C-alpha positions in Angstrom: 0.0 0.0 0.0 1.1 3.6 -0.7 -0.8 5.5 2.1 1.1 8.8 1.6 -0.3 9.7 -1.8 -3.8 8.9 -0.6 -3.4 11.1 2.4 -2.3 14.0 0.2 -5.1 13.4 -2.3 -7.8 13.3 0.3 -6.4 16.3 2.1 -6.8 18.2 -1.2 -10.4 17.2 -1.4 -11.0 17.7 2.3 -9.8 21.3 2.2 -12.5 22.1 -0.4 -15.1 21.4 2.4 -13.0 22.9 5.2 -12.9 26.1 3.2 -16.7 26.5 3.7 -16.2 26.9 7.5 -15.2 30.0 9.3 -11.8 30.9 8.0 -10.3 32.0 11.4 -11.5 29.0 13.3 -10.4 26.6 10.5 -7.0 28.1 10.4 -6.6 27.6 14.2 -7.7 24.0 13.9 -5.4 23.3 11.0 -2.5 24.8 12.9 -3.2 22.6 15.9 -3.4 19.5 13.7 -0.2 20.4 12.0 1.5 20.8 15.4 0.3 17.3 16.4 1.6 15.8 13.2 5.0 17.5 13.4 5.7 16.7 17.1 4.5 13.1 17.1 6.8 10.1 16.9 4.8 8.1 14.5 7.1 5.1 15.0 5.7 4.8 18.6 2.4 3.0 18.5 1.2 4.6 21.7 2.1 8.1 20.6 0.6 7.5 17.2 -2.7 6.3 18.7 -3.0 9.3 20.9 -2.2 11.7 18.1 -4.8 10.0 15.8 -7.5 10.5 18.6 -6.7 14.2 18.9 -6.7 14.6 15.1 -10.1 12.9 14.9 -11.5 15.3 17.5 -10.2 18.3 15.5 -11.6 16.8 12.3 -15.0 16.5 14.0 -14.9 20.2 14.6 -14.0 20.9 11.0 -16.7 18.7 9.5 -19.3 19.4 12.2 -20.3 15.7 12.6 -19.7 12.9 15.1 -17.3 10.3 13.9 -18.2 6.7 14.4 -16.0 3.7 15.3 -13.7 2.6 12.6 -14.4 -0.9 11.0 -12.6 -2.2 8.0 -14.6 -5.4 7.9 -18.0 -5.6 6.2 -20.5 -6.4 9.0 -22.8 -7.8 6.4 -20.3 -10.1 4.8 -21.4 -13.1 6.9 -24.9 -12.7 5.6 -24.0 -13.6 2.1 -23.5 -10.1 0.8 -20.1 -10.3 -0.9 -18.3 -8.7 -3.8 -18.7 -11.8 -6.0 -22.5 -11.5 -5.9 -22.5 -8.2 -7.8 -22.7 -7.9 -11.6 -19.7 -5.7 -12.1 -16.5 -7.1 -13.6 -13.5 -6.8 -11.3 -11.0 -6.7 -14.2 -13.4 -5.4 -16.8 -13.0 -2.5 -19.1 -12.7 1.0 -17.8 -16.2 2.0 -18.7 -18.7 4.3 -17.1 -21.2 1.4 -16.7 -18.7 -0.8 -14.8 -17.7 2.1 -12.5 -21.3 3.0 -11.7 -22.0 -0.7 -10.9 -19.1 -0.8 -8.5 -20.2 2.5 -6.9 -23.8 1.3 -6.5 -22.6 -2.0 -5.0 -20.4 -0.3 -2.4 -22.9 2.4 -1.7 -25.6 -0.1 -0.8 -23.3 -2.2 1.3 -22.0 0.8 3.3 -25.3 2.7 3.6 -27.1 -0.1 5.5 -24.3 -0.3 8.1 -24.8 3.4 9.1 -26.5 4.3 12.3 -29.5 6.7 12.4 -27.6 10.0 13.0 -25.1 9.2 10.3 -27.8 8.3 7.8 -29.7 11.4 8.7 -26.6 13.6 8.1 -25.9 12.0 4.8 -29.5 12.2 3.7 -29.5 15.9 4.5 -26.3 16.5 2.5 -27.5 14.3 -0.4 -30.8 16.2 -0.5 -29.0 19.5 -0.6 -26.9 18.3 -3.5 -30.0 17.0 -5.3 -31.7 20.4 -4.7 -28.8 21.9 -6.7 -29.5 19.4 -9.4 -26.2 17.6 -8.6 -24.2 20.5 -10.1 -20.5 20.6 -10.3 -20.0 22.4 -6.9 -22.6 20.2 -5.2 -20.9 17.0 -6.3 -17.5 18.3 -5.4 -18.8 19.0 -1.9 -20.1 15.4 -1.6 -16.8 13.8 -2.7 -14.8 16.3 -0.5 -16.8 15.4 2.6 -16.1 11.8 1.9 -12.4 12.7 1.6 -12.5 14.3 5.0 -14.0 11.2 6.6 -11.6 8.8 5.0 -8.6 11.0 5.9 -9.5 12.1 9.4 -12.4 9.8 10.3 -12.7 6.3 11.6 -15.7 4.9 9.7 -14.9 4.0 6.1 -18.6 3.2 5.4 -19.6 6.8 6.2 -16.9 8.0 3.8 -18.0 5.5 1.2 -21.6 6.7 0.9 -20.4 10.2 0.1 -17.7 9.1 -2.3 -20.0 6.6 -4.1 -22.9 9.0 -4.2 -20.7 11.6 -5.9 -19.7 9.1 -8.5 -23.3 8.0 -9.2 -24.4 11.7 -9.4 -21.6 12.9 -11.7 -19.8 9.9 -13.3 -17.7 12.2 -15.6 -16.1 14.2 -12.7 -12.5 13.1 -12.6 -11.9 14.1 -9.0 -14.9 12.1 -7.8 -13.8 9.0 -9.7 -10.2 9.3 -8.5 -11.3 9.8 -4.8 -13.5 6.7 -5.0 -10.7 4.7 -6.5 -8.4 5.9 -3.7 -11.0 4.8 -1.2 -11.1 1.3 -2.7 -7.3 1.2 -2.2 -7.7 2.3 1.4 -10.0 -0.6 2.2 -7.7 -3.0 0.4 -10.0 -3.6 -2.6 -7.0 -3.3 -4.9 -8.3 -5.2 -7.8 -11.6 -3.4 -7.8 -9.8 0.0 -7.7 -8.1 -0.7 -11.1 -11.1 -0.3 -13.4 -12.2 2.8 -11.4 -8.8 4.4 -11.7 -8.4 3.4 -15.3 -11.7 5.1 -16.0 -10.5 8.2 -14.2 -7.4 8.1 -16.4 -9.6 7.8 -19.4 -11.4 11.0 -18.4 -8.1 12.8 -17.9 -5.0 11.0 -19.1 -2.4 13.5 -18.0 -2.9 13.5 -14.2 0.2 12.4 -12.3 -2.0 11.7 -9.3 -4.2 9.2 -11.1 -1.3 7.6 -12.9 0.6 7.1 -9.7 -2.5 5.7 -8.0 -2.7 3.2 -10.8 1.0 2.3 -10.5 0.5 1.8 -6.8 -2.4 -0.6 -7.4 -0.4 -2.7 -9.9 2.6 -2.6 -7.5 0.4 -4.1 -4.7 -0.7 -6.8 -7.2 2.9 -7.6 -7.9 2.7 -6.4 -11.5 5.9 -4.4 -11.3 6.2 -3.9 -15.1 2.8 -2.1 -15.3 3.5 -0.3 -12.1 6.8 1.1 -13.4 5.1 2.1 -16.6 2.4 4.2 -14.9 5.0 5.8 -12.5 7.0 6.9 -15.5 4.0 8.2 -17.3 3.2 10.3 -14.2 6.7 11.8 -14.3 6.4 12.4 -18.0 3.6 14.9 -17.3 5.2 16.2 -14.1 8.9 15.4 -13.7 8.8 17.0 -10.2 5.9 14.9 -8.9 7.6 13.6 -5.7 5.1 10.8 -5.0 5.9 9.1 -8.3 9.6 9.3 -7.5 8.9 7.8 -4.0 6.9 4.9 -5.5 9.7 4.2 -8.1 12.2 4.1 -5.2 10.3 1.4 -3.5 9.9 -0.5 -6.8 13.6 -0.3 -7.6 14.6 -1.4 -4.1 12.4 -4.4 -4.5 14.0 -5.2 -7.8 17.5 -4.6 -6.4 18.1 -1.7 -8.8 19.8 0.1 -6.1 21.6 2.9 -8.0 18.3 3.9 -9.6 16.5 3.6 -6.2 19.0 6.0 -4.6 18.4 8.6 -7.3 14.6 8.4 -6.9 15.0 8.6 -3.1 16.8 11.9 -3.2 14.5 13.2 -5.9 11.5 12.3 -3.8 13.0 13.9 -0.7 13.6 17.1 -2.4 10.0 17.1 -3.6 8.8 16.3 0.0 7.5 12.9 -1.2 9.1 11.1 1.8 8.6 11.6 5.5 11.9 11.8 7.5 11.3 8.3 8.9 10.3 6.8 5.6 13.2 8.3 3.8 15.6 7.0 6.4 14.1 3.5 6.2 14.5 3.4 2.4 18.1 4.6 2.6 18.8 1.9 5.2 17.3 -0.7 2.9 19.4 0.5 -0.1 22.6 0.5 2.1 21.9 -3.0 3.5 21.3 -4.4 0.0 24.5 -2.8 -1.2 26.5 -4.3 1.6 25.0 -7.8 1.2 26.0 -7.7 -2.4 29.6 -6.7 -1.5 29.2 -3.2 -2.8 29.7 -0.3 -0.4 27.9 3.0 -0.6 30.0 5.5 -2.4 32.5 3.0 -3.9 32.8 5.1 -7.0 32.2 8.5 -5.5 29.1 10.7 -6.2 27.6 9.7 -9.6 27.2 12.7 -12.0 23.5 12.3 -12.2 23.1 12.1 -8.4 25.2 15.1 -7.5 22.6 17.8 -8.4 20.0 16.0 -6.3 22.2 16.4 -3.2 22.1 20.2 -3.5 19.2 22.2 -2.1 17.1 24.3 -4.4 17.3 27.5 -2.3 20.2 29.8 -1.7 22.7 29.2 1.1 24.7 31.5 3.3 28.5 31.6 3.5 30.2 28.4 5.0 30.5 28.3 8.8 34.1 27.3 9.3 33.9 27.0 13.1 32.7 23.4 13.0 34.8 22.3 10.1 37.8 20.0 10.6 40.7 20.4 8.2 43.0 17.6 6.9 46.4 18.1 8.6 49.8 17.7 7.0 51.6 14.4 7.7 55.4 14.6 7.8 57.2 12.3 5.4 60.5 10.3 6.1 62.3 9.6 2.8 64.0 6.4 3.8 63.1 3.4 5.9 66.0 3.8 8.4 64.8 7.2 9.4 61.2 6.0 9.7 62.0 2.8 11.7 65.1 3.9 13.7 65.3 7.6 13.4 62.0 8.5 15.2 59.6 8.8 12.3 57.4 5.9 13.3 57.3 6.9 17.0 56.4 10.5 16.1 53.5 9.1 13.9 52.3 7.0 16.9 52.3 10.1 19.1 50.4 12.1 16.5 47.7 9.5 16.4 47.5 9.5 20.2 47.0 13.3 20.2 44.3 13.0 17.6 42.6 10.2 19.6 42.5 12.3 22.7 40.9 15.1 20.8 38.4 12.8 19.3 37.4 11.4 22.7 36.9 14.9 24.0 34.7 15.7 21.1 32.7 12.5 21.7 31.8 13.9 25.2 30.7 17.2 23.8 28.7 15.3 21.0 26.8 13.3 23.6 26.1 16.4 25.7 24.7 18.3 22.7 22.4 15.3 21.7 20.9 15.1 25.2 19.9 18.8 25.3 16.2 19.6 25.0 15.0 22.4 22.7 14.0 25.6 24.3 10.8 26.8 22.7 7.8 28.9 23.9 4.8 27.0 25.2 2.6 27.8 22.2 5.3 27.3 19.6 6.1 24.2 17.5 9.6 22.9 16.9 10.1 22.9 13.1 10.9 19.4 11.9 13.3 20.2 9.1 12.7 16.6 7.9 14.0 17.1 4.4 17.2 18.9 5.5 17.9 16.5 8.3 17.5 13.5 6.0 19.7 14.9 3.3 22.5 15.8 5.8 22.3 12.3 7.4 22.3 10.6 4.0 25.2 12.7 2.6 27.1 12.1 5.9 26.6 8.3 5.7 27.5 8.3 2.0 30.9 10.0 2.4 31.6 8.1 5.7 31.1 4.9 3.7 33.2 6.1 0.9 36.0 7.0 3.3 35.8 3.5 4.9 35.9 1.8 1.5 39.0 3.7 0.6 40.6 2.7 3.9 39.8 -1.0 3.3 41.5 -0.9 0.0 44.5 0.8 1.5 44.8 -1.7 4.4 44.6 -4.6 1.9 47.5 -3.1 0.0 49.5 -2.6 3.2 48.9 -6.1 4.3 50.4 -7.3 1.1 53.4 -5.0 1.5 54.1 -6.0 5.1 53.6 -9.6 4.3 56.2 -9.4 1.5 58.7 -7.8 3.9 58.0 -10.4 6.6 58.6 -13.3 4.1 61.8 -11.7 3.0 63.0 -11.2 6.6 62.2 -14.9 7.3 64.3 -16.0 4.4 67.1 -13.7 5.4 67.1 -15.0 9.0 67.0 -18.6 7.8 70.1 -18.1 5.7 71.8 -16.0 8.3 71.5 -18.8 10.8 73.1 -21.3 8.5 76.2 -19.3 7.5 76.6 -17.9 11.0 76.9 -21.5 12.3 79.4 -22.2 9.6 81.3 -19.1 10.6 81.5 -20.2 14.2 82.7 -23.7 13.2 85.3 -22.2 10.9 86.7 -20.0 13.7 86.9 -22.9 16.0 89.0 -24.8 13.5 91.5 -22.0 13.0 93.6 -22.7 16.1 94.5 -19.0 16.6 95.6 -18.4 13.0 94.9 -14.8 12.1 94.9 -15.6 8.4 92.4 -18.4 9.0 90.1 -16.2 11.0 90.2 -13.5 8.3 89.3 -16.1 5.7 86.4 -17.3 7.8 85.2 -13.7 8.1 85.5 -13.3 4.3 83.5 -16.4 3.7 80.8 -15.2 6.1 80.6 -11.8 4.6 80.5 -13.3 1.0 77.1 -14.7 2.0 75.9 -12.1 4.6 76.5 -9.1 2.3 74.3 -10.2 -0.7 71.7 -11.7 1.7 71.3 -8.5 3.7 71.4 -6.4 0.6 68.5 -8.4 -0.9 66.4 -8.1 2.2 67.1 -4.4 2.7 66.2 -3.7 -1.0 62.8 -5.4 -0.5 62.2 -3.4 2.7 63.2 -0.2 0.9 60.8 -0.9 -2.0 57.9 -1.7 0.4 58.5 1.4 2.4 58.6 3.6 -0.7 55.3 1.9 -1.8 53.8 2.8 1.6 54.8 6.4 1.3 53.2 6.6 -2.1 50.0 4.8 -1.1 49.6 6.7 2.1 50.1 10.0 0.3 47.4 8.9 -2.2 45.1 7.9 0.7 45.4 11.3 2.3 44.7 13.0 -1.1 41.5 10.9 -1.6 40.4 11.4 2.0 40.9 15.2 1.7 38.8 15.1 -1.4 36.0 13.2 0.4 36.2 15.7 3.3 35.9 18.6 0.9 32.9 16.9 -0.8 31.3 16.3 2.6 31.4 20.0 3.4 30.5 20.9 -0.2 27.3 18.9 -0.1 26.2 19.2 3.5 27.0 22.9 3.9 24.2 24.3 1.8 21.7 22.0 3.5 22.7 23.0 7.1 22.5 26.6 6.0 18.8 25.9 5.3 18.3 25.1 9.0 17.7 28.4 10.7 16.8 27.1 14.2 19.7 26.9 16.7 18.6 23.5 18.1 18.7 21.4 14.8 21.5 23.6 13.4 23.8 22.8 16.4 23.0 19.1 16.4 23.8 18.7 12.7 26.9 20.8 12.8 28.1 18.2 15.4 26.9 15.4 13.1 29.0 16.7 10.2 32.0 17.3 12.4 31.7 13.7 13.7 31.8 12.4 10.2 34.7 14.7 9.3 36.7 13.4 12.3 36.1 9.8 11.2 37.5 10.7 7.7 40.6 12.5 9.2 40.9 9.7 11.8 41.2 7.1 9.0 44.4 8.9 7.9 45.8 9.2 11.4 45.2 5.6 12.1 47.0 4.6 8.8 49.9 6.9 9.4 52.1 4.9 11.9 52.8 1.9 9.6 55.1 -0.6 11.1 57.7 -2.6 9.2 60.4 -5.2 10.0 63.7 -3.5 11.0 66.5 -3.4 8.4 69.5 -5.8 8.5 72.8 -4.4 9.8 76.3 -5.9 9.8 80.0 -4.9 9.6 80.4 -6.4 6.2 79.2 -3.4 4.3 77.2 -3.3 1.0 80.1 -3.8 -1.5 80.1 -7.6 -1.9 82.9 -7.6 -4.5 85.4 -7.1 -1.6 84.8 -10.7 -0.5 85.2 -12.4 -3.9 88.9 -13.4 -3.5 90.4 -15.4 -0.7 92.5 -13.7 1.9 96.2 -13.9 0.8 98.5 -16.4 2.6 100.9 -15.0 5.2 104.5 -14.9 3.9 107.8 -15.4 5.7 110.7 -12.9 5.8 112.5 -14.7 3.0 109.4 -14.7 0.8 108.8 -11.0 1.4 112.3 -10.4 0.0 111.7 -12.8 -2.9 107.9 -12.8 -3.9 108.6 -15.2 -6.8 109.5 -17.8 -4.2 105.8 -18.0 -3.2 104.8 -19.4 -6.6 104.9 -23.1 -7.4 108.3 -24.2 -8.7 108.3 -25.5 -12.3 109.6 -28.9 -11.3 106.5 -29.3 -9.1 104.1 -29.1 -12.0 103.5 -32.0 -14.3 100.7 -33.6 -16.4 99.9 -37.4 -16.8 98.0 -38.2 -19.9 95.5 -41.2 -19.8 93.9 -41.8 -23.2 91.7 -38.7 -23.8 92.1 -37.6 -20.2 94.8 -35.8 -18.2 95.7 -35.5 -14.6 97.5 -32.2 -13.8 99.2 -31.6 -10.5 101.1 -28.6 -9.0 102.0 -27.5 -5.5 98.6 -26.1 -4.7 96.0 -27.9 -7.0 95.0 -31.1 -8.6 93.0 -31.1 -11.9 91.3 -34.1 -13.7 89.8 -33.6 -17.1 88.9 -35.2 -20.4 88.3 -33.9 -23.9 86.9 -35.7 -26.9 84.3 -33.5 -28.6 82.8 -32.8 -25.2 85.3 -31.6 -22.5 85.1 -31.3 -18.8 87.3 -31.0 -15.7 87.4 -30.6 -12.0 90.2 -28.6 -10.3 90.7 -28.6 -6.6 92.8 -25.8 -5.2 94.0 -26.8 -1.7 95.6 -23.5 -1.0 92.5 -21.3 -1.8 90.1 -24.0 -0.6 87.8 -23.9 -3.6 86.9 -26.1 -6.5 86.5 -25.1 -10.2 84.2 -26.9 -12.6 84.8 -26.7 -16.3 82.4 -27.8 -19.1 82.5 -27.3 -22.8 83.9 -28.8 -26.1 87.4 -30.0 -26.9 89.6 -32.2 -29.2 92.8 -34.1 -28.6 95.2 -36.0 -30.9 98.7 -37.4 -31.1 101.2 -38.0 -33.9 104.1 -40.1 -32.6 105.6 -38.3 -29.7 103.8 -35.0 -30.4 100.4 -34.3 -29.0 98.0 -31.4 -29.4 94.7 -30.5 -27.7 92.2 -27.6 -27.5 89.1 -26.9 -25.4 86.6 -24.1 -24.7 83.8 -23.7 -22.3 82.5 -22.2 -19.0 83.8 -22.3 -15.5 82.2 -22.1 -12.1 84.2 -21.8 -8.9 82.7 -22.7 -5.5 84.1 -22.7 -2.0 83.8 -25.5 0.5 80.3 -24.3 1.7 79.1 -24.6 -1.9 78.7 -20.9 -2.4 79.6 -19.6 -5.9 82.7 -17.5 -5.8 83.1 -16.8 -9.5 81.8 -17.7 -13.0 83.4 -17.2 -16.4 84.6 -18.6 -19.7 88.0 -20.2 -20.7 89.8 -21.3 -23.8 92.9 -23.6 -23.6 95.4 -24.6 -26.4 98.0 -27.3 -25.4 101.1 -28.7 -27.4 103.4 -31.3 -25.8 106.1 -33.8 -26.8 107.6 -36.8 -25.1 106.9 -40.3 -24.0 104.6 -41.2 -21.1 104.8 -39.0 -18.1 108.0 -37.4 -19.2 106.3 -35.0 -21.6 107.0 -31.4 -21.8 104.7 -28.9 -23.3 103.2 -25.4 -23.6 99.6 -24.4 -22.6 98.0 -21.1 -23.6 94.9 -20.0 -21.7 92.5 -17.1 -22.3 89.8 -16.5 -19.7 87.2 -14.0 -18.5 85.5 -14.2 -15.1 83.0 -12.0 -13.3 85.3 -11.3 -10.4 88.7 -11.2 -12.1 87.9 -9.9 -15.5 89.9 -10.9 -18.6 93.3 -12.6 -18.5 95.8 -14.7 -20.4 98.4 -17.2 -19.2 101.1 -19.3 -20.9 102.2 -22.3 -18.9 105.3 -24.4 -19.6 105.7 -27.8 -18.0 108.6 -27.2 -15.7 107.8 -23.4 -15.5 105.1 -20.9 -16.4 104.8 -17.3 -17.7 102.0 -14.8 -17.3 
């Protein structure tokens, strides 16, 4: 049922009769009725019942008659008198004959239920209209008296005889037909109302009231397609007809067309098509449906077609800056070390604490303001400002929701960033534990040797340096991403804050009373503090601490082993430190060779594919070679060549160097007693390019 439009329609008709009374007295009564309607909490059944009783007494004074007990049921229904026994067609054509048959049937049913005084009053009024030959004014008076009774009275049968009599007397009067159709909707005869309202529409096809009434009837019969069609026809003839917008809002909510429902809601509120309670309820339904579908209010900001509806029609005064909260600046640390270890993060925590204390103090003032009672003279009425209050509350809720949605997206991104850093820190610590244990074991085996301890430290740093650098790089990237995203969050929240003031300011400027104005200034400030608070709460972002060590960040310093300590004699003769020529020799075995010198042993083979393994006992590393090669002999002369890639690893299987190498070897002799020359060209990451010529029995670089 759509009671609001019926109320407005019947009020229109009722005032035609009320206008016949003494104007001063009528004005006084109407003012008193308006005061009751404005100050009553209609959601409270007890208060609503009391208000209805007072309104009925005032309506009695307006109409000059005694109102009878209300009874929606037909007292004669149990005696076999039912709608089905009549000859009219419920869903028949919208014809005058069918409407007259319906009016006659309801007139007879209602008239016989009236008591003597009510029948007498109606008979007198009907006789007066008949005396005027049922002229236009006389019939309008009958239908308007019926409208008074159905609007303010409590006996629908008394209203019915007036409304039906007007239809029977003047079946071409659009107002009488429409009022009778509205009456049928009030008593829940929805199906019967349709041919009556269709006939009214036939008499005048451009009435938004009749078209909306028809839409409401089809809505109540669950024919939403027809209902929407009639609502839109009503808006075609009057785009500002608020009741049609209100009805469309209900229909769109029912169909889950929530964006369209929101637009119709605000349009209806601006046209005073909604009461404050009804508008709030519809807004809550739209919000709840959005949330259940995973879509927040204001996810995409204010739609372009909705923004004009959030602005009042009237002029507004200059903004009142006293209750406005501004978005503060948030100091920025450019690097993670300053943020985590230089006081940036702790300062952010203190900034949030100060804001929180201010917010709590405001909450106390907010509560105090909302418990104050309005101070008004005894005979005055507190103006409701229903439209303005609803628009401010809706805009508040809209932007608060938009702010929270932006915060949710930001927090999701931060969770991903901090998770990435935490995973990197876990990997770093796992590796750190492994090579730290190796470092401790290495030191224990040194037996006090300084050179050994330094080599242990080199091996430790050769792993700690790249491991720490990798983790710190990930931390730096995550921190810079936080800075960027937090800056963007503040920018978006400031835009939301500005929009909040831009849309609510003109509406609060329409509230001239101090009571409501103060309350809604606090409401807007509360929402503004929530928006600013979302930034303060996001500002102190915690991260894992960076990795620190005494190895530094230049890992190339640890690529080469620590040089051996030399004796006094060796310091005078550096060449004495090199392997003597007589200590180097090569033993050929078929396509393979075994090469030995004072510090290394190498075993390799070459025949199309080539490979070798060289163990350096002095440097404590192993070099692997793989590539292609050839080898051949002619008598006592042999020749060989190979080319490929090398990888050098230490005893903890950490890669020390990689590169490429080409060897050319010529030798002569029998068995192990061969002498020869080997030329080597190489390039490695750590040592760069180099060449070497080795002669069995000596070598030259």
